[in-house]
C-alpha positions in Angstrom: 107.1 121.6 97.8 107.5 123.3 94.4 104.1 122.6 92.9 103.0 126.1 93.2 105.4 127.2 90.5 105.1 126.9 86.6 107.7 126.4 84.0 109.1 129.1 81.7 109.3 127.7 78.4 111.4 130.6 77.1 114.3 130.0 79.4 117.6 129.1 77.5 120.9 127.6 78.4 121.7 124.8 80.7 118.6 125.1 83.0 114.8 125.7 82.7 113.0 127.9 85.4 110.1 127.1 87.5 108.4 130.4 88.3 107.3 131.7 91.7 104.6 134.2 92.3 104.8 137.6 90.6 106.0 140.6 92.6 103.4 143.4 92.4 105.8 145.7 90.5 107.9 143.0 88.9 107.5 142.6 85.0 108.5 138.9 85.1 108.0 136.4 87.9 111.0 135.6 90.1 112.3 132.1 89.4 111.5 129.6 92.2 113.9 126.9 90.8 116.4 126.2 88.2 116.0 122.8 86.6 119.4 121.6 85.4 119.2 120.1 81.8 121.6 117.3 82.5 120.1 114.4 84.2 121.8 113.2 87.4 123.6 109.9 86.8 123.1 107.2 89.5 126.5 105.6 89.4 128.2 107.4 92.3 130.2 109.7 90.2 130.2 113.3 91.7 129.0 116.3 89.7 129.6 119.8 90.8 126.7 122.3 90.5 126.7 126.1 91.1 123.9 127.2 93.3 122.5 130.7 92.9 120.0 132.3 95.3 118.5 134.1 92.2 116.5 130.9 91.9 116.1 129.6 95.5 116.2 125.9 94.5 118.2 124.0 91.9 116.5 120.7 90.6 118.4 117.8 89.2 116.3 115.2 87.3 116.9 111.5 87.4 115.2 108.5 86.3 114.5 105.4 88.5 112.2 102.6 87.4 112.5 99.5 89.6 110.5 99.5 92.9 112.7 98.5 95.8 115.7 100.2 94.3 117.6 102.2 97.2 118.6 105.6 96.1 121.4 107.2 97.9 122.3 110.9 97.6 125.3 112.8 99.1 125.7 116.6 98.6 129.0 118.1 99.9 129.6 121.8 100.1 132.6 123.0 98.1 132.3 126.6 99.3 133.4 127.3 102.8 130.6 127.7 105.3 127.9 126.5 102.8 125.2 124.2 104.2 123.2 122.1 101.7 119.5 121.3 102.1 118.1 118.5 99.9 114.7 117.1 98.9 113.8 114.2 96.8 110.5 114.8 94.9 108.5 112.9 92.4 107.7 114.3 88.9 105.0 116.6 90.3 107.5 118.0 92.8 105.9 116.3 95.8 108.4 115.7 98.5 109.3 112.1 99.1 112.3 112.6 101.4 114.4 115.4 102.7 117.7 116.1 104.6 119.1 119.2 106.2 121.8 118.6 108.6 122.9 122.1 109.2 126.6 121.0 108.3 128.6 121.1 105.0 127.0 117.8 104.0 123.5 116.5 103.5 122.7 112.7 102.9 119.5 111.1 101.9 118.4 107.4 101.2 115.1 106.6 99.8 113.6 103.3 98.6 111.7 103.6 95.4 108.1 102.5 95.4 106.0 101.5 92.3 104.0 104.7 92.6 107.3 106.8 92.5 109.0 105.1 89.7 109.9 107.4 86.7 111.2 110.8 86.7 112.3 112.2 90.2 114.0 115.4 91.2 116.8 116.0 93.7 116.3 119.6 94.8 119.3 121.4 96.2 119.4 124.7 98.1 121.9 126.5 100.4 120.4 126.9 103.9 121.4 130.6 103.9 120.5 131.4 100.3 124.1 132.2 99.6 125.8 131.4 96.3 127.8 128.1 96.7 129.2 125.2 94.8 128.1 121.7 95.8 129.4 118.2 94.7 126.4 115.9 94.2 126.7 112.1 94.1 123.9 109.6 93.6 123.9 105.9 93.7 121.0 103.4 92.9 121.3 100.0 94.5 119.1 97.4 92.9 116.8 95.5 95.1 117.8 92.0 96.1 116.3 89.3 93.9 113.1 87.7 95.5 113.8 84.7 97.6 112.7 81.5 95.9 109.7 80.0 97.3 110.4 76.5 98.8 108.7 73.7 97.0 106.3 72.0 99.2 107.4 68.5 100.3 105.3 65.7 98.9 102.9 64.4 101.5 103.7 60.6 102.3 100.9 58.2 101.6 99.1 57.4 104.8 99.6 53.9 105.8 96.5 51.7 106.1 95.4 51.7 109.7 94.7 48.3 111.4 91.2 48.3 113.0 91.1 47.8 116.7 91.0 44.0 117.7 87.2 44.0 118.4 86.4 45.5 115.1 88.7 43.6 112.8 86.1 41.1 111.6 83.0 43.2 112.4 82.1 44.1 108.8 83.8 41.3 106.9 81.9 38.2 105.9 82.8 35.2 107.9 84.5 32.3 105.9 82.4 29.1 105.9 83.6 26.8 108.5 84.5 23.3 107.5 82.3 20.5 108.9 83.5 19.3 112.3 86.1 16.6 111.8 85.3 13.1 112.7 87.4 11.9 115.6 88.0 8.7 113.9 88.7 10.2 110.4 91.7 8.7 109.0 91.1 5.5 110.9 90.0 2.3 109.2 86.2 2.1 109.2 84.6 -0.4 111.5 81.8 -2.5 110.0 78.4 -1.6 111.4 76.8 -4.1 113.5 
Protein backbone atom coordinates (compact mmCIF):
# COMPACT_ATOMS: atom_id res chain seq x y z
CA UNK A 1 0.00 0.00 0.00
CA UNK A 2 2.60 2.61 1.04
CA UNK A 3 5.73 0.94 -0.25
CA UNK A 4 6.05 3.49 -3.05
CA UNK A 5 7.03 6.25 -0.61
CA UNK A 6 10.34 7.05 1.05
CA UNK A 7 11.09 8.40 4.49
CA UNK A 8 12.15 11.97 5.09
CA UNK A 9 14.92 11.90 7.70
CA UNK A 10 14.74 15.68 8.19
CA UNK A 11 11.23 15.60 9.66
CA UNK A 12 11.07 16.92 13.19
CA UNK A 13 8.43 16.69 15.88
CA UNK A 14 6.09 13.89 16.82
CA UNK A 15 6.03 12.23 13.42
CA UNK A 16 8.19 11.32 10.46
CA UNK A 17 7.02 11.57 6.88
CA UNK A 18 6.77 9.03 4.10
CA UNK A 19 7.10 10.98 0.89
CA UNK A 20 4.92 10.55 -2.15
CA UNK A 21 5.84 11.43 -5.70
CA UNK A 22 7.12 14.91 -6.42
CA UNK A 23 4.77 17.28 -8.17
CA UNK A 24 6.32 18.75 -11.30
CA UNK A 25 6.51 22.28 -9.87
CA UNK A 26 6.93 21.41 -6.18
CA UNK A 27 10.26 21.96 -4.45
CA UNK A 28 9.60 19.19 -1.92
CA UNK A 29 7.53 16.06 -2.31
CA UNK A 30 4.09 15.92 -0.76
CA UNK A 31 4.04 13.62 2.28
CA UNK A 32 2.18 10.39 1.69
CA UNK A 33 1.97 9.43 5.36
CA UNK A 34 2.87 10.72 8.78
CA UNK A 35 4.37 8.08 11.07
CA UNK A 36 3.47 8.80 14.67
CA UNK A 37 6.56 8.59 16.88
CA UNK A 38 4.70 7.04 19.84
CA UNK A 39 4.13 3.29 19.37
CA UNK A 40 0.59 2.00 19.75
CA UNK A 41 0.07 0.13 23.04
CA UNK A 42 -1.83 -3.17 22.74
CA UNK A 43 -3.61 -2.98 26.11
CA UNK A 44 -7.06 -1.69 25.09
CA UNK A 45 -6.45 1.85 26.29
CA UNK A 46 -7.61 4.44 23.81
CA UNK A 47 -5.44 7.09 22.23
CA UNK A 48 -6.66 10.11 20.30
CA UNK A 49 -4.91 11.05 17.09
CA UNK A 50 -5.33 14.11 14.90
CA UNK A 51 -5.71 13.22 11.25
CA UNK A 52 -4.62 15.78 8.66
CA UNK A 53 -5.14 15.41 4.92
CA UNK A 54 -1.76 17.14 4.43
CA UNK A 55 -0.38 13.58 4.73
CA UNK A 56 -3.23 11.34 3.50
CA UNK A 57 -2.27 8.48 5.84
CA UNK A 58 -1.28 8.39 9.52
CA UNK A 59 0.81 5.37 10.53
CA UNK A 60 0.94 4.09 14.12
CA UNK A 61 3.70 1.57 14.81
CA UNK A 62 3.29 -1.43 17.08
CA UNK A 63 5.27 -4.53 17.94
CA UNK A 64 3.81 -8.04 18.03
CA UNK A 65 6.06 -11.09 18.27
CA UNK A 66 4.04 -14.22 19.08
CA UNK A 67 2.49 -16.10 16.14
CA UNK A 68 -1.16 -16.90 16.82
CA UNK A 69 -1.72 -13.65 18.75
CA UNK A 70 -5.03 -12.04 17.79
CA UNK A 71 -4.72 -8.31 17.21
CA UNK A 72 -7.92 -6.27 17.47
CA UNK A 73 -8.18 -2.62 16.47
CA UNK A 74 -11.06 -0.19 16.88
CA UNK A 75 -10.95 3.33 15.45
CA UNK A 76 -13.85 5.63 16.43
CA UNK A 77 -14.39 9.07 14.91
CA UNK A 78 -14.39 11.90 17.45
CA UNK A 79 -15.22 14.44 14.75
CA UNK A 80 -18.84 14.58 13.57
CA UNK A 81 -19.27 12.95 10.16
CA UNK A 82 -15.73 11.54 9.98
CA UNK A 83 -15.40 8.01 8.58
CA UNK A 84 -12.18 6.16 9.42
CA UNK A 85 -10.51 3.69 7.10
CA UNK A 86 -7.77 1.46 8.52
CA UNK A 87 -5.11 -0.90 7.24
CA UNK A 88 -2.74 -3.20 9.13
CA UNK A 89 0.61 -3.53 7.35
CA UNK A 90 3.88 -5.28 7.98
CA UNK A 91 7.14 -3.38 8.45
CA UNK A 92 7.47 -2.95 4.66
CA UNK A 93 3.95 -1.43 4.49
CA UNK A 94 2.44 -4.43 2.72
CA UNK A 95 -1.25 -4.67 3.63
CA UNK A 96 -2.20 -7.62 5.88
CA UNK A 97 -5.84 -6.60 6.57
CA UNK A 98 -8.11 -3.59 6.16
CA UNK A 99 -11.48 -2.16 7.21
CA UNK A 100 -13.63 0.57 5.74
CA UNK A 101 -17.21 0.45 7.01
CA UNK A 102 -18.37 3.83 5.76
CA UNK A 103 -19.52 4.68 9.29
CA UNK A 104 -18.00 6.47 12.26
CA UNK A 105 -16.08 3.34 13.36
CA UNK A 106 -13.71 0.87 11.76
CA UNK A 107 -12.87 -2.49 13.34
CA UNK A 108 -10.14 -4.93 12.37
CA UNK A 109 -9.04 -8.33 13.69
CA UNK A 110 -5.90 -10.12 12.54
CA UNK A 111 -4.16 -13.30 13.70
CA UNK A 112 -0.40 -12.82 13.65
CA UNK A 113 1.70 -15.29 11.64
CA UNK A 114 5.37 -16.10 12.13
CA UNK A 115 6.22 -14.20 8.93
CA UNK A 116 4.43 -11.04 10.19
CA UNK A 117 5.97 -10.94 13.68
CA UNK A 118 7.90 -7.79 14.53
CA UNK A 119 7.07 -4.18 13.72
CA UNK A 120 3.64 -3.59 12.20
CA UNK A 121 1.74 -0.42 11.34
CA UNK A 122 -1.88 0.55 11.78
CA UNK A 123 -2.59 3.04 8.99
CA UNK A 124 -5.49 5.45 9.51
CA UNK A 125 -7.18 7.74 7.01
CA UNK A 126 -10.41 9.73 6.92
CA UNK A 127 -12.45 8.47 3.94
CA UNK A 128 -13.17 11.98 2.64
CA UNK A 129 -9.62 13.22 3.37
CA UNK A 130 -11.00 15.79 5.84
CA UNK A 131 -9.29 16.80 9.11
CA UNK A 132 -10.56 14.63 11.97
CA UNK A 133 -9.86 13.27 15.42
CA UNK A 134 -9.96 9.50 15.96
CA UNK A 135 -9.84 7.40 19.12
CA UNK A 136 -7.65 4.36 18.41
CA UNK A 137 -7.79 1.27 20.65
CA UNK A 138 -5.76 -1.90 20.21
CA UNK A 139 -5.68 -5.23 22.05
CA UNK A 140 -3.44 -8.27 21.68
CA UNK A 141 -4.91 -11.59 22.82
CA UNK A 142 -2.28 -14.24 23.44
CA UNK A 143 -2.80 -17.50 21.61
CA UNK A 144 -4.18 -20.35 23.71
CA UNK A 145 -1.52 -22.73 25.01
CA UNK A 146 -1.07 -25.81 22.86
CA UNK A 147 -3.15 -28.75 23.95
CA UNK A 148 -1.03 -31.43 25.59
CA UNK A 149 -0.58 -34.52 23.49
CA UNK A 150 -2.22 -37.52 25.13
CA UNK A 151 0.25 -40.14 26.21
CA UNK A 152 -0.21 -43.34 24.27
CA UNK A 153 -1.73 -46.11 26.34
CA UNK A 154 0.64 -49.01 26.87
CA UNK A 155 -0.21 -51.96 24.69
CA UNK A 156 -1.18 -55.04 26.71
CA UNK A 157 1.01 -58.08 26.29
CA UNK A 158 -0.68 -60.51 23.93
CA UNK A 159 -1.84 -63.62 25.66
CA UNK A 160 -0.36 -66.87 24.36
CA UNK A 161 -2.72 -68.43 21.92
CA UNK A 162 -3.77 -72.02 22.27
CA UNK A 163 -3.06 -73.95 19.09
CA UNK A 164 -6.06 -75.59 17.49
CA UNK A 165 -6.81 -79.08 18.90
CA UNK A 166 -5.33 -81.01 15.98
CA UNK A 167 -2.07 -79.04 16.09
CA UNK A 168 -1.48 -79.10 19.84
CA UNK A 169 0.98 -81.97 19.80
CA UNK A 170 2.05 -81.74 16.16
CA UNK A 171 5.50 -80.27 16.69
CA UNK A 172 6.20 -81.38 20.27
CA UNK A 173 8.13 -84.57 20.97
CA UNK A 174 5.99 -87.32 22.35
CA UNK A 175 6.86 -88.57 25.81
CA UNK A 176 7.98 -92.14 26.03
CA UNK A 177 5.13 -94.41 26.82
CA UNK A 178 5.57 -96.76 29.78
CA UNK A 179 5.61 -100.45 28.93
CA UNK A 180 2.20 -101.98 28.93
CA UNK A 181 1.17 -103.01 32.36
CA UNK A 182 0.85 -106.67 33.08
CA UNK A 183 -2.69 -107.64 33.86
CA UNK A 184 -1.55 -109.56 36.80
CA UNK A 185 0.86 -106.99 38.07
CA UNK A 186 0.55 -106.65 41.74
CA UNK A 187 -0.86 -110.18 42.12
CA UNK A 188 1.28 -112.89 43.69
CA UNK A 189 3.31 -114.59 41.08
CA UNK A 190 2.48 -118.11 40.19
CA UNK A 191 5.17 -120.64 39.88
CA UNK A 192 5.91 -121.70 36.44
CA UNK A 193 5.16 -125.16 35.53
